[in-house]
N, C-alpha and C positions, 0 to 999 in steps of 0.2 A: 561425537561419533562413536559407534560400537555399542550404544545403549539399546537395550530391548524395552520397548514402550508398549504397555497395555492401554488401549483407548477404548472406552465405552461411549457410544452414542446414544443419547436418549432423546425421544420425541414426546413433546408435551401431550397430555391426554386431550386438551382442547385444540390441538392442532387439526387441521383440515386436510393436511397433505403428508405424503410420504417424503422422507429426507434421508440424506446419505452424506458420506464424505470421501472425497478423493484427495489425498495427500500426495503431492509431487515428489515428496521424500521417501514414499513406500515403493518397494519392489514387489511385484505380484498383486493379484486379485484386483486389477483396476485401480491401483493405488488405495485399495480399502473400499472403493465404491461398489464392488461386486457383492460384497458380504455385509454392508452396512445399510441397506435399504430398510429403513425403520418406519413402521406405520405409527400413528398416534397411539400414544400410551405404551409403546413397546421401546426396548433397548437391545442393542447388539454389541458384541465386543470382538476386537481383533487385537492381535499382538504383532509388532513388526519390529525389525531391527533397523536402526539408523545406519546405513551402510556407507553413505557419502556425505561429507560435510557441505554445508551451504544454506542458503535462505530460500525457502520453497514455498510455494503457494498451495492452500488447500481451498476446496470449494465443494458445494453440494453437486452430486452426480446423478440426481433423479430427473428423469425428463419431465418437462421440457428444461434441459440443463441451462440454456442461456437465460431463460426466465428467472430460474432460482438465483443465478448468479447476479443478475441485474438487481434482484431484490436485496442484495447485500450478503448473500451467504458465501463469504470467502474470508480467508485470513492468511497469516503467515506462520510458518514453523522454521526456527532457526536450529540447524544441526551443526554444533560448534566443532571445529577440528580438535585433534588431541592437544591439550594444553590451553584450548580456548583462544578467543580473540584478544587482541591487546586491549588493555584498560583505556577508556576514555572518560570524559567528565559527564557527558549527557548522551542518552540513547533514546531514540524515538521510533515507533513504528507508524508508518503512513501507508496507506492504499488508496489507489485511485480506481474509480469504477465509472461505468456509463449507464445512464437510465433512460428508459423509453416510457412515455406516458400518454394517456389518451387526451388529456387536456394540455393547454399550452404551458410553456415554462414560466414559472412564478405563480400559477393558479393556486389560490389560497383555499383548497379543498382536497378532499381525498383523491389520490391520483391512481387509477388502475394502469396496469401494464398494457402497452400497445405492441402486440406481437408483429404487426405489419412493419412498424418503424424498426423494431428489433432486427427482423429479418433483412431489412433494407439498410441497417447500420446508420440510422439517423437518430442520434440520441437528442433528448430534450435537455439533459443534465449530465455534466461531468462533476464528480464529487471526490473529495478526499475524506477518508473514514466515514463513508456512508451518508454524509449530509452536506448540503450547501452551507457554508460558513462554520464548518465543524471545527476548523483550526484557526479561526480569525477572532474569536472573542474570548470566552472563559477557558477554552481548551488550547489556545495558541501555544507554541513551543517557546521555551525560554532558555537563555544562556547568559553567560558573563564574559566579558572581554578577557581573552587568553585561554578560554576553554576550547576543548575539542568536542565537536558534535558529531554523533554517528546517527544517521538515519537509515533504517531498514525500510527500503520501498518496494512495494510490489503493486501489480496490476491485476485486479479481479477481472476486469473487462465487463461484459463478456466479449466485446468486439475490438476496442481501440487501443492502439499502442500509444505510449505516453513518452513525450520528450522532457523528462524530468530536469528541473533547472531551479536554482535558488538565486533570485535577483540581487546582485550586489556580492556575490560570493564565487569562489572557485573551489571545486572539489579537490582536496588534496589527494584522496585516494578514491577509486571506484572499483568495487569488487564486481567485475562484469558478469552479468547474467546471474548474479547471486553466488558465483563460485569463489570460495575463500582461497583458491589456489591461483585465481587470475586477477591481478591487481594493476589497474592503470593509474597514472599520477597525473595531476594538474588538468582536470577535465572540467569543461564549462557546461556541458549538457550531456545526458546519457539516455540512450533509448531502452525502454522497457516494454516487452511484449505482453499481450494478454496471457495471463497464466504464468508470467515471468516475475522476476525480482532483481533487485541490486541492492548493494550496500554502499553509501557514500560517507565519507569522513571529510570534515574540515575544521580548521582552527578559526575562530571569529577574533578578528583583530581590531574591530571598530564598533562602537555602539550604534544601535538604531533598529529599525524594523526591516527585516529581510522577507521577501515574498516567495513562497513556494509556488511554482506554477508548472503547468505542462506548457511547454514553449510553442506548442500550437496555440498561440494566444487567444484565438477566438473563444477557446474553451474556458478562459477565465471568467468571461461574461456568463457562462452556463454553470459556474460553481467551483471549477477547479482553482482555488486560491487558498494559501495557508499562510500564516505568519510566524516567523521566528523573531522574538523580541530580545534583543541584547542590550544589556546594561553594563555600564562602566565608564572609564576615562576615555576621552578622545585623544587620539594620537595624530597630530598634524602631519606627521611623516608619512602616514598611511593615507589620509584623505583630508583635504582642507579646502574650505569654500572661500573663494576670493571675493573681492568688492564687485558690486554690481554698478553699472552706469547706465 
């Protein structure tokens, strides 16, 4: 907090569209979107002061804005409070988005955007970090028993709220709506709006695979699934499997 940031946005020469950036951490100029409309082969620079701590979404702000967002043009910027956040063992950034395509879910071909589905808010896909399966294979999250994990979680949207949950875990801390001054404890599921964010922390006490989901669970079948793989020794006082009959 308090830093001055110079940001230059460049658009590739072979791009076919204008792009821009609206940072929710920026005060003035439509979050930067007003003065960063950049055509192919161009670049523009803004300077802003990080006035408020928290976890903020940024996204493209060029019309048709929902189309650019659904294509994955969003991310997170963390403005740490004075003195920073407490140290943890593992930190991960995860974002959820919804996608609208002209072909059915799972079609193995190029997918164009379906603007009618987007306007009707009928997604074909819900994704973590931009793709189905992005956090389930080589890029799954990892931790060891006894470590504290912090996940910076945001929703790019453009349309759908997320009910963020980790199956088999309880959040020790939730920084509600990305505010570093508003902390809830012992939370099972936390709501995150499109264009919003949260920070969750939890200590992992037992080995195994923990599944990241949007607890509107039909969305798991459309791609909103991630894996946290925890290694280490089992503690029967935490969890024990009995005999089956």
